[in-house]
N, C-alpha and C positions, 0 to 999 in steps of 0.2 A: 439529338443523340440521347438526351435524357429520357425522352419518351420511349425510345427503343430499349434502353436499359430497364425501365419500369415494366414494359411489356414482356421482356425476356424473364424478368423476375416473377411476373404474375403467371406466365404460361409454363415456366419450368424448362428444364433442359430437354434436349431431343433424345431420340433413341441412340444415336451415334455421337455420344459426347463423353468426355472424361468423367463427368459426374455419374452418367449411366454405367460406365465401366466400373466405377468404384461403388456402385449401388447407393448413391446418395440422391435423394429426391428432395429438392428445395423449391417449392413453388407455392403460389397462392397470394391472397390479398395482403397478408402480413408481410411477406417478403417484398412485395411490390411497394408497400408503404415504407418499409425499411430502406429500400433502394432509393425512393424519392427523397426521403429525409436525409440520407447520407449525401445524395447529390446536391440538395439544396444547401446543406451545411458546408459542403466543400466549395460550392460556388461563392457563398457568402464569405468564407475564410479567404479565398483567393482575392476577392474584391477588397476585403479589409486590409490584407497584407500588401497589396500592390497599388492601392489608391494614393495618388500624390496630387493634391490640389495645385492649381496654377499659382505661381508666385506673382504677386502684384509688383510692378516696378516701383522702386522707391522714388519719391519726388526729388531726391538729391541726385539721382542718376540721369536726369534729363539734361 
């Protein structure tokens, strides 16, 4: 999915899109790198916030 987002950012919007209707053109290597960076940062944040290491059983619980 990340690859598709980067490819879309690199290639730009299509003729029949909301961006084309609003006459906004955003495409190119810079936008692709921005999309890849935001995706990588988002994935790292998600992993950091949801990581829970396994709890080791206490020796007194046995």
